[in-house]
Each structure stands twice: as structure tokens, then as C-alpha cells.
ChimeraX commands (.cxc) that place a marker at each C-alpha (Angstrom):
marker #1 position 0.00,0.00,0.00 radius 0.5
marker #1 position 1.39,3.37,-1.04 radius 0.5
marker #1 position 1.21,6.00,1.66 radius 0.5
marker #1 position -0.29,9.36,0.72 radius 0.5
marker #1 position 2.16,12.20,0.55 radius 0.5
marker #1 position 1.15,15.00,2.85 radius 0.5
marker #1 position 0.68,18.39,1.25 radius 0.5
marker #1 position 3.05,21.04,2.60 radius 0.5
marker #1 position 1.40,23.41,5.03 radius 0.5
marker #1 position 0.49,26.78,3.53 radius 0.5
marker #1 position 2.59,29.68,4.72 radius 0.5
marker #1 position 0.78,31.94,7.19 radius 0.5
marker #1 position -0.16,35.47,6.10 radius 0.5
marker #1 position 2.55,38.08,6.46 radius 0.5
marker #1 position 0.21,40.22,8.60 radius 0.5
marker #1 position -2.95,39.01,10.31 radius 0.5
marker #1 position -5.53,40.50,12.67 radius 0.5
marker #1 position -7.69,37.90,14.41 radius 0.5
marker #1 position -10.86,39.05,16.12 radius 0.5
marker #1 position -9.24,42.38,16.98 radius 0.5
marker #1 position -11.19,44.82,19.12 radius 0.5
marker #1 position -9.94,48.23,20.21 radius 0.5
marker #1 position -11.68,50.34,22.83 radius 0.5
marker #1 position -10.49,53.76,23.94 radius 0.5
marker #1 position -11.76,55.09,27.27 radius 0.5
marker #1 position -14.21,53.50,29.70 radius 0.5
marker #1 position -17.90,53.48,30.55 radius 0.5
marker #1 position -20.09,55.96,28.72 radius 0.5
marker #1 position -17.00,57.65,27.28 radius 0.5
marker #1 position -15.74,54.43,25.67 radius 0.5
marker #1 position -15.07,54.57,21.92 radius 0.5
marker #1 position -15.14,51.26,20.07 radius 0.5
marker #1 position -12.67,51.90,17.26 radius 0.5
marker #1 position -12.50,48.27,16.11 radius 0.5
marker #1 position -15.15,45.61,16.64 radius 0.5
marker #1 position -13.84,42.09,16.02 radius 0.5
marker #1 position -11.78,42.66,12.87 radius 0.5
marker #1 position -10.31,39.73,10.92 radius 0.5
marker #1 position -7.82,40.77,8.25 radius 0.5
marker #1 position -5.03,38.81,6.53 radius 0.5
marker #1 position -2.46,40.42,4.22 radius 0.5
marker #1 position -0.12,38.35,2.10 radius 0.5
marker #1 position 3.43,39.23,1.17 radius 0.5
marker #1 position 3.63,41.45,-1.91 radius 0.5
marker #1 position 0.06,42.72,-1.82 radius 0.5
marker #1 position -0.99,46.33,-2.41 radius 0.5
marker #1 position -4.01,46.90,-0.18 radius 0.5
marker #1 position -6.10,50.04,0.23 radius 0.5
marker #1 position -8.03,50.39,3.48 radius 0.5
marker #1 position -10.99,52.67,2.81 radius 0.5
marker #1 position -13.68,54.38,4.83 radius 0.5
marker #1 position -14.95,57.65,6.19 radius 0.5
marker #1 position -13.44,59.49,9.15 radius 0.5
marker #1 position -13.81,57.52,12.39 radius 0.5
marker #1 position -14.51,54.17,10.71 radius 0.5
marker #1 position -11.46,52.46,12.26 radius 0.5
marker #1 position -9.13,52.37,9.26 radius 0.5
marker #1 position -6.27,54.31,10.88 radius 0.5
marker #1 position -6.62,52.31,14.08 radius 0.5
marker #1 position -6.28,49.13,12.04 radius 0.5
marker #1 position -3.12,50.49,10.41 radius 0.5
marker #1 position -1.67,51.38,13.81 radius 0.5
marker #1 position -2.26,47.77,14.85 radius 0.5
marker #1 position -0.53,46.46,11.73 radius 0.5
marker #1 position 2.46,48.73,12.35 radius 0.5
marker #1 position 2.80,47.71,16.02 radius 0.5
marker #1 position 2.02,51.29,17.05 radius 0.5
marker #1 position -0.99,50.21,19.10 radius 0.5
marker #1 position -2.16,47.02,20.80 radius 0.5
marker #1 position -5.58,45.34,20.67 radius 0.5
marker #1 position -7.97,45.50,23.59 radius 0.5
marker #1 position -8.96,41.96,22.62 radius 0.5
marker #1 position -8.00,39.60,19.83 radius 0.5
marker #1 position -4.58,38.89,18.35 radius 0.5
marker #1 position -2.12,40.32,15.86 radius 0.5
marker #1 position 0.30,37.95,14.13 radius 0.5
marker #1 position 3.29,38.54,11.87 radius 0.5
marker #1 position 4.10,35.46,9.80 radius 0.5
marker #1 position 2.07,33.39,12.23 radius 0.5
marker #1 position 3.82,34.67,15.36 radius 0.5
marker #1 position 1.71,36.53,17.91 radius 0.5
marker #1 position 3.28,39.87,18.82 radius 0.5
marker #1 position 1.09,40.58,21.85 radius 0.5
marker #1 position 3.45,39.12,24.43 radius 0.5
marker #1 position 6.67,40.57,23.02 radius 0.5
marker #1 position 8.68,42.90,25.28 radius 0.5
marker #1 position 8.64,46.57,24.35 radius 0.5
marker #1 position 12.25,46.60,23.10 radius 0.5
marker #1 position 11.72,43.55,20.90 radius 0.5
marker #1 position 8.50,45.06,19.54 radius 0.5
marker #1 position 10.29,48.33,18.75 radius 0.5
marker #1 position 13.07,46.48,16.92 radius 0.5
marker #1 position 10.49,44.47,14.99 radius 0.5
marker #1 position 8.64,47.63,14.03 radius 0.5
marker #1 position 11.79,49.44,12.91 radius 0.5
marker #1 position 13.09,46.48,10.91 radius 0.5
marker #1 position 9.90,45.34,9.18 radius 0.5
marker #1 position 7.92,48.54,8.54 radius 0.5
marker #1 position 8.35,51.84,6.76 radius 0.5
marker #1 position 5.81,54.55,7.59 radius 0.5
marker #1 position 4.50,57.33,5.33 radius 0.5
marker #1 position 2.17,60.01,6.70 radius 0.5
marker #1 position -0.04,62.71,5.23 radius 0.5
marker #1 position 1.97,65.49,6.88 radius 0.5
marker #1 position 5.43,64.33,5.66 radius 0.5
marker #1 position 6.89,64.79,9.21 radius 0.5
marker #1 position 10.22,66.12,7.96 radius 0.5
marker #1 position 12.68,68.21,9.94 radius 0.5
marker #1 position 12.38,71.57,8.19 radius 0.5
marker #1 position 15.84,72.95,8.95 radius 0.5
marker #1 position 17.79,69.91,7.82 radius 0.5
marker #1 position 18.67,68.57,4.39 radius 0.5
marker #1 position 16.88,65.82,2.51 radius 0.5
marker #1 position 19.68,63.36,3.15 radius 0.5
marker #1 position 19.72,64.19,6.87 radius 0.5
marker #1 position 15.99,63.49,7.05 radius 0.5
marker #1 position 16.36,60.20,5.21 radius 0.5
marker #1 position 19.25,58.88,7.29 radius 0.5
marker #1 position 17.51,59.61,10.60 radius 0.5
marker #1 position 16.11,56.05,11.15 radius 0.5
marker #1 position 19.60,54.64,10.58 radius 0.5
marker #1 position 21.06,56.94,13.23 radius 0.5
marker #1 position 18.59,55.51,15.74 radius 0.5
marker #1 position 19.53,52.02,14.58 radius 0.5
marker #1 position 23.22,52.66,15.18 radius 0.5
marker #1 position 24.29,52.26,11.54 radius 0.5
marker #1 position 27.80,53.66,10.85 radius 0.5
marker #1 position 27.88,57.07,9.16 radius 0.5
marker #1 position 29.41,55.98,5.85 radius 0.5
marker #1 position 26.81,53.26,5.38 radius 0.5
marker #1 position 24.02,55.64,6.48 radius 0.5
marker #1 position 24.94,58.19,3.84 radius 0.5
marker #1 position 25.27,55.59,1.10 radius 0.5
marker #1 position 21.89,54.06,1.88 radius 0.5
marker #1 position 20.25,57.48,2.16 radius 0.5
marker #1 position 21.59,58.50,-1.27 radius 0.5
marker #1 position 20.35,55.22,-2.76 radius 0.5
marker #1 position 16.90,55.75,-1.25 radius 0.5
marker #1 position 16.69,59.32,-2.59 radius 0.5
marker #1 position 17.72,58.12,-6.04 radius 0.5
marker #1 position 15.06,55.42,-5.90 radius 0.5
marker #1 position 12.33,58.05,-5.44 radius 0.5
marker #1 position 13.70,60.34,-8.15 radius 0.5
marker #1 position 15.60,62.84,-6.01 radius 0.5
marker #1 position 19.19,62.14,-6.96 radius 0.5
marker #1 position 21.05,65.45,-6.83 radius 0.5
marker #1 position 18.72,67.00,-4.27 radius 0.5
marker #1 position 20.42,65.51,-1.21 radius 0.5
marker #1 position 21.43,68.92,0.20 radius 0.5
marker #1 position 18.08,70.64,-0.35 radius 0.5
marker #1 position 16.19,71.66,2.78 radius 0.5
marker #1 position 12.51,70.80,3.16 radius 0.5
marker #1 position 11.56,74.45,2.66 radius 0.5
marker #1 position 13.27,74.36,-0.76 radius 0.5
marker #1 position 11.22,71.39,-1.96 radius 0.5
marker #1 position 7.69,71.19,-3.34 radius 0.5
marker #1 position 5.02,69.20,-1.53 radius 0.5
marker #1 position 5.49,66.26,-3.87 radius 0.5
marker #1 position 9.25,66.33,-3.38 radius 0.5
marker #1 position 8.82,66.46,0.39 radius 0.5
marker #1 position 6.63,63.38,0.23 radius 0.5
marker #1 position 9.29,61.67,-1.89 radius 0.5
marker #1 position 11.82,62.44,0.85 radius 0.5
marker #1 position 9.40,60.92,3.37 radius 0.5
marker #1 position 9.08,57.81,1.19 radius 0.5
marker #1 position 12.87,57.58,0.92 radius 0.5
marker #1 position 13.06,57.78,4.71 radius 0.5
marker #1 position 10.56,54.92,4.92 radius 0.5
marker #1 position 12.65,52.87,2.48 radius 0.5
marker #1 position 16.10,53.48,3.95 radius 0.5
marker #1 position 15.72,50.78,6.62 radius 0.5
marker #1 position 14.89,48.28,3.84 radius 0.5
marker #1 position 11.51,47.26,5.27 radius 0.5
marker #1 position 9.24,44.50,4.02 radius 0.5
marker #1 position 6.07,46.55,4.47 radius 0.5
marker #1 position 5.17,50.16,3.66 radius 0.5
marker #1 position 2.29,51.56,5.73 radius 0.5
marker #1 position 0.95,54.76,4.18 radius 0.5
marker #1 position -1.67,56.85,5.99 radius 0.5
marker #1 position -3.36,59.24,3.52 radius 0.5
marker #1 position -0.07,59.67,1.62 radius 0.5
marker #1 position -1.57,62.12,-0.91 radius 0.5
marker #1 position -3.81,64.04,1.49 radius 0.5
marker #1 position -1.74,67.24,1.32 radius 0.5
marker #1 position -1.05,67.10,-2.42 radius 0.5
marker #1 position -2.86,68.27,-5.53 radius 0.5
marker #1 position -4.34,65.61,-7.80 radius 0.5
marker #1 position -1.49,65.56,-10.32 radius 0.5
marker #1 position 1.22,65.28,-7.67 radius 0.5
marker #1 position -0.86,62.71,-5.81 radius 0.5
marker #1 position -1.03,60.58,-8.96 radius 0.5
marker #1 position 2.77,60.77,-9.26 radius 0.5
marker #1 position 3.21,59.61,-5.67 radius 0.5
marker #1 position 0.79,56.72,-6.26 radius 0.5
marker #1 position 2.69,55.73,-9.40 radius 0.5
marker #1 position 5.85,55.64,-7.27 radius 0.5
marker #1 position 4.22,53.43,-4.62 radius 0.5
marker #1 position 2.91,51.14,-7.35 radius 0.5
marker #1 position 6.41,50.81,-8.82 radius 0.5
marker #1 position 7.90,50.00,-5.41 radius 0.5
marker #1 position 5.25,47.31,-4.96 radius 0.5
marker #1 position 5.70,45.79,-8.40 radius 0.5
marker #1 position 9.45,46.09,-8.91 radius 0.5
marker #1 position 10.76,45.63,-5.36 radius 0.5
marker #1 position 7.99,43.33,-4.13 radius 0.5
marker #1 position 7.25,45.56,-1.15 radius 0.5
marker #1 position 3.96,44.93,0.61 radius 0.5
marker #1 position 2.02,48.21,0.63 radius 0.5
marker #1 position -0.94,48.91,2.92 radius 0.5
marker #1 position -2.50,52.32,2.43 radius 0.5
marker #1 position -5.25,54.12,4.33 radius 0.5
marker #1 position -7.33,56.54,2.27 radius 0.5
marker #1 position -10.82,57.96,1.96 radius 0.5
marker #1 position -10.29,58.75,-1.74 radius 0.5
marker #1 position -11.60,56.19,-4.23 radius 0.5
marker #1 position -9.41,57.56,-7.03 radius 0.5
marker #1 position -6.31,57.07,-4.92 radius 0.5
marker #1 position -7.49,53.62,-3.81 radius 0.5
marker #1 position -7.86,52.63,-7.47 radius 0.5
marker #1 position -4.08,52.15,-7.61 radius 0.5
marker #1 position -4.27,49.26,-5.12 radius 0.5
marker #1 position -5.09,45.71,-6.13 radius 0.5
marker #1 position -7.32,45.02,-3.14 radius 0.5
marker #1 position -9.88,47.18,-1.35 radius 0.5
marker #1 position -10.85,46.66,2.30 radius 0.5
marker #1 position -13.72,48.95,3.29 radius 0.5
marker #1 position -14.34,49.80,6.96 radius 0.5
marker #1 position -17.52,51.10,8.53 radius 0.5
marker #1 position -18.15,51.67,12.25 radius 0.5
marker #1 position -15.14,49.62,13.32 radius 0.5
marker #1 position -15.95,46.61,11.16 radius 0.5
marker #1 position -14.94,45.41,7.71 radius 0.5
marker #1 position -17.83,46.09,5.38 radius 0.5
marker #1 position -16.25,44.52,2.28 radius 0.5
marker #1 position -12.95,42.99,1.17 radius 0.5
marker #1 position -12.46,42.42,-2.55 radius 0.5
marker #1 position -9.92,42.50,-5.36 radius 0.5
marker #1 position -9.72,45.60,-7.50 radius 0.5
marker #1 position -10.32,44.13,-10.93 radius 0.5
marker #1 position -9.00,47.13,-12.86 radius 0.5
marker #1 position -6.01,48.77,-11.16 radius 0.5
marker #1 position -4.06,51.28,-13.27 radius 0.5
marker #1 position -1.44,49.65,-15.47 radius 0.5
marker link #1:1,2 radius 0.2
marker link #1:2,3 radius 0.2
marker link #1:3,4 radius 0.2
marker link #1:4,5 radius 0.2
marker link #1:5,6 radius 0.2
marker link #1:6,7 radius 0.2
marker link #1:7,8 radius 0.2
marker link #1:8,9 radius 0.2
marker link #1:9,10 radius 0.2
marker link #1:10,11 radius 0.2
marker link #1:11,12 radius 0.2
marker link #1:12,13 radius 0.2
marker link #1:13,14 radius 0.2
marker link #1:14,15 radius 0.2
marker link #1:15,16 radius 0.2
marker link #1:16,17 radius 0.2
marker link #1:17,18 radius 0.2
marker link #1:18,19 radius 0.2
marker link #1:19,20 radius 0.2
marker link #1:20,21 radius 0.2
marker link #1:21,22 radius 0.2
marker link #1:22,23 radius 0.2
marker link #1:23,24 radius 0.2
marker link #1:24,25 radius 0.2
marker link #1:25,26 radius 0.2
marker link #1:26,27 radius 0.2
marker link #1:27,28 radius 0.2
marker link #1:28,29 radius 0.2
marker link #1:29,30 radius 0.2
marker link #1:30,31 radius 0.2
marker link #1:31,32 radius 0.2
marker link #1:32,33 radius 0.2
marker link #1:33,34 radius 0.2
marker link #1:34,35 radius 0.2
marker link #1:35,36 radius 0.2
marker link #1:36,37 radius 0.2
marker link #1:37,38 radius 0.2
marker link #1:38,39 radius 0.2
marker link #1:39,40 radius 0.2
marker link #1:40,41 radius 0.2
marker link #1:41,42 radius 0.2
marker link #1:42,43 radius 0.2
marker link #1:43,44 radius 0.2
marker link #1:44,45 radius 0.2
marker link #1:45,46 radius 0.2
marker link #1:46,47 radius 0.2
marker link #1:47,48 radius 0.2
marker link #1:48,49 radius 0.2
marker link #1:49,50 radius 0.2
marker link #1:50,51 radius 0.2
marker link #1:51,52 radius 0.2
marker link #1:52,53 radius 0.2
marker link #1:53,54 radius 0.2
marker link #1:54,55 radius 0.2
marker link #1:55,56 radius 0.2
marker link #1:56,57 radius 0.2
marker link #1:57,58 radius 0.2
marker link #1:58,59 radius 0.2
marker link #1:59,60 radius 0.2
marker link #1:60,61 radius 0.2
marker link #1:61,62 radius 0.2
marker link #1:62,63 radius 0.2
marker link #1:63,64 radius 0.2
marker link #1:64,65 radius 0.2
marker link #1:65,66 radius 0.2
marker link #1:66,67 radius 0.2
marker link #1:67,68 radius 0.2
marker link #1:68,69 radius 0.2
marker link #1:69,70 radius 0.2
marker link #1:70,71 radius 0.2
marker link #1:71,72 radius 0.2
marker link #1:72,73 radius 0.2
marker link #1:73,74 radius 0.2
marker link #1:74,75 radius 0.2
marker link #1:75,76 radius 0.2
marker link #1:76,77 radius 0.2
marker link #1:77,78 radius 0.2
marker link #1:78,79 radius 0.2
marker link #1:79,80 radius 0.2
marker link #1:80,81 radius 0.2
marker link #1:81,82 radius 0.2
marker link #1:82,83 radius 0.2
marker link #1:83,84 radius 0.2
marker link #1:84,85 radius 0.2
marker link #1:85,86 radius 0.2
marker link #1:86,87 radius 0.2
marker link #1:87,88 radius 0.2
marker link #1:88,89 radius 0.2
marker link #1:89,90 radius 0.2
marker link #1:90,91 radius 0.2
marker link #1:91,92 radius 0.2
marker link #1:92,93 radius 0.2
marker link #1:93,94 radius 0.2
marker link #1:94,95 radius 0.2
marker link #1:95,96 radius 0.2
marker link #1:96,97 radius 0.2
marker link #1:97,98 radius 0.2
marker link #1:98,99 radius 0.2
marker link #1:99,100 radius 0.2
marker link #1:100,101 radius 0.2
marker link #1:101,102 radius 0.2
marker link #1:102,103 radius 0.2
marker link #1:103,104 radius 0.2
marker link #1:104,105 radius 0.2
marker link #1:105,106 radius 0.2
marker link #1:106,107 radius 0.2
marker link #1:107,108 radius 0.2
marker link #1:108,109 radius 0.2
marker link #1:109,110 radius 0.2
marker link #1:110,111 radius 0.2
marker link #1:111,112 radius 0.2
marker link #1:112,113 radius 0.2
marker link #1:113,114 radius 0.2
marker link #1:114,115 radius 0.2
marker link #1:115,116 radius 0.2
marker link #1:116,117 radius 0.2
marker link #1:117,118 radius 0.2
marker link #1:118,119 radius 0.2
marker link #1:119,120 radius 0.2
marker link #1:120,121 radius 0.2
marker link #1:121,122 radius 0.2
marker link #1:122,123 radius 0.2
marker link #1:123,124 radius 0.2
marker link #1:124,125 radius 0.2
marker link #1:125,126 radius 0.2
marker link #1:126,127 radius 0.2
marker link #1:127,128 radius 0.2
marker link #1:128,129 radius 0.2
marker link #1:129,130 radius 0.2
marker link #1:130,131 radius 0.2
marker link #1:131,132 radius 0.2
marker link #1:132,133 radius 0.2
marker link #1:133,134 radius 0.2
marker link #1:134,135 radius 0.2
marker link #1:135,136 radius 0.2
marker link #1:136,137 radius 0.2
marker link #1:137,138 radius 0.2
marker link #1:138,139 radius 0.2
marker link #1:139,140 radius 0.2
marker link #1:140,141 radius 0.2
marker link #1:141,142 radius 0.2
marker link #1:142,143 radius 0.2
marker link #1:143,144 radius 0.2
marker link #1:144,145 radius 0.2
marker link #1:145,146 radius 0.2
marker link #1:146,147 radius 0.2
marker link #1:147,148 radius 0.2
marker link #1:148,149 radius 0.2
marker link #1:149,150 radius 0.2
marker link #1:150,151 radius 0.2
marker link #1:151,152 radius 0.2
marker link #1:152,153 radius 0.2
marker link #1:153,154 radius 0.2
marker link #1:154,155 radius 0.2
marker link #1:155,156 radius 0.2
marker link #1:156,157 radius 0.2
marker link #1:157,158 radius 0.2
marker link #1:158,159 radius 0.2
marker link #1:159,160 radius 0.2
marker link #1:160,161 radius 0.2
marker link #1:161,162 radius 0.2
marker link #1:162,163 radius 0.2
marker link #1:163,164 radius 0.2
marker link #1:164,165 radius 0.2
marker link #1:165,166 radius 0.2
marker link #1:166,167 radius 0.2
marker link #1:167,168 radius 0.2
marker link #1:168,169 radius 0.2
marker link #1:169,170 radius 0.2
marker link #1:170,171 radius 0.2
marker link #1:171,172 radius 0.2
marker link #1:172,173 radius 0.2
marker link #1:173,174 radius 0.2
marker link #1:174,175 radius 0.2
marker link #1:175,176 radius 0.2
marker link #1:176,177 radius 0.2
marker link #1:177,178 radius 0.2
marker link #1:178,179 radius 0.2
marker link #1:179,180 radius 0.2
marker link #1:180,181 radius 0.2
marker link #1:181,182 radius 0.2
marker link #1:182,183 radius 0.2
marker link #1:183,184 radius 0.2
marker link #1:184,185 radius 0.2
marker link #1:185,186 radius 0.2
marker link #1:186,187 radius 0.2
marker link #1:187,188 radius 0.2
marker link #1:188,189 radius 0.2
marker link #1:189,190 radius 0.2
marker link #1:190,191 radius 0.2
marker link #1:191,192 radius 0.2
marker link #1:192,193 radius 0.2
marker link #1:193,194 radius 0.2
marker link #1:194,195 radius 0.2
marker link #1:195,196 radius 0.2
marker link #1:196,197 radius 0.2
marker link #1:197,198 radius 0.2
marker link #1:198,199 radius 0.2
marker link #1:199,200 radius 0.2
marker link #1:200,201 radius 0.2
marker link #1:201,202 radius 0.2
marker link #1:202,203 radius 0.2
marker link #1:203,204 radius 0.2
marker link #1:204,205 radius 0.2
marker link #1:205,206 radius 0.2
marker link #1:206,207 radius 0.2
marker link #1:207,208 radius 0.2
marker link #1:208,209 radius 0.2
marker link #1:209,210 radius 0.2
marker link #1:210,211 radius 0.2
marker link #1:211,212 radius 0.2
marker link #1:212,213 radius 0.2
marker link #1:213,214 radius 0.2
marker link #1:214,215 radius 0.2
marker link #1:215,216 radius 0.2
marker link #1:216,217 radius 0.2
marker link #1:217,218 radius 0.2
marker link #1:218,219 radius 0.2
marker link #1:219,220 radius 0.2
marker link #1:220,221 radius 0.2
marker link #1:221,222 radius 0.2
marker link #1:222,223 radius 0.2
marker link #1:223,224 radius 0.2
marker link #1:224,225 radius 0.2
marker link #1:225,226 radius 0.2
marker link #1:226,227 radius 0.2
marker link #1:227,228 radius 0.2
marker link #1:228,229 radius 0.2
marker link #1:229,230 radius 0.2
marker link #1:230,231 radius 0.2
marker link #1:231,232 radius 0.2
marker link #1:232,233 radius 0.2
marker link #1:233,234 radius 0.2
marker link #1:234,235 radius 0.2
marker link #1:235,236 radius 0.2
marker link #1:236,237 radius 0.2
marker link #1:237,238 radius 0.2
marker link #1:238,239 radius 0.2
marker link #1:239,240 radius 0.2
marker link #1:240,241 radius 0.2
marker link #1:241,242 radius 0.2
marker link #1:242,243 radius 0.2
view
């Protein structure tokens, strides 16, 4: 009798929320930001998390980026629960695995582009020569080669966001978490930033998770997860993302 060959176990999702609830405050003042959310994101996906203000989408992103912890439920990275990890291990995990992009750029206005980009590597204790090399590479990757010495006040809004993206890339993360990355940009510049994020996803294989309320911006993602009142209302593939 020939024994059946067992199928190899499927790899766990890169990021996974399991029954996650988040409550801020207590009693009558309690705010239920998330209400039992289940969400799995595979390596290499480009996911847009959509919804109106207060729907829970930014709270979900904070969970995914290890910036916040669930009130109940579990968050796993590659099948490993992060809830019991010590604060220093969690911080190292966050800094190594994730790059963050925000609506407001969050650049130091009196310092150069390269100084802004190398900042995460200073905190990580990377030697200066390597820091500068990696910062230059990251700036070139986002189309800012030659602008290393420019201060934030000398750059347009789109260029500032490119510096912020370079800063997110300089630590060589696996995941980019972008919270309303085009919110402070005009439509043309926003489209350029989305084209850049799409290229990083397709050419470098980076997993991109983006929070937005804008359907036109979300159209660049290959999957749409819609939140309403702390719950996932729908989760579906985007059949016609821009080429």
C-alpha cells in the first residue's frame, strides 16, 4: 500500500488580525474603534483600506504597524503573535519590518533631505558611511538624486513626500504603511506619488498597505478593504487597477 504524501502546510499570512477589538476610554465615554476585525495580508500585496473618518481604518493600520495594541484579539506577523513581546523587541520588529508614510510628511524643516532620510539609521546605530550611502540610494530610488542637500523648505510638496518615502525605504523594510499619503497634495502630484508606490510594490515586491478615503487614490491598489463603524464592510480584489 502506497502511503499518501502529505501536502506542505500553507505559509501563514505576512500580517494578520484575528478578532481584533480596540476600545479607547471607559464606561459611557468608551469609543469602540474596532469591533472584532479579521484581516489577513499576504506578502507582496498592495491593499487600500478605505472608509470615512472615524470608521477604524487608521486604528487598524496602527495595529498592523505595532504602534498600538488590541484590547482583545490577536495580531500575528508570519504566524507569530506579537502581543506578548517585550517593548524593546517590539520596537526592533517595528523598525526592521515597517516603513511609515504620513499625510503630513513629518520632515525636519531645517535639515537637508539626506539628513531626514538617514535619521532612522542613526537611531539604529548604523555607521555614518553606510548611512549616507543608503540614504543616497533611497533618494535616487524616489527620483531625487542630486537634491540631497536641499532643505525641506526648498522642496515642493510632492518632493517632500518623496523624501518621506525615501526615509521609509532606507531601513529596507518588508512593508510600507501609508496613511493618507496624498492628502496634502494636488491631484497631479498625488497621482505621481501613487505611481511611485505602485512601482515600489511591483518592482521591489514591497507589501504596501495604504489608508485613504479617496476612491481615485485607492484605485491604484489591487485590493480594497472597506471599513464602517469599526468593522470590515467589504474585502475584494480591484479588478482594474491602473497599469
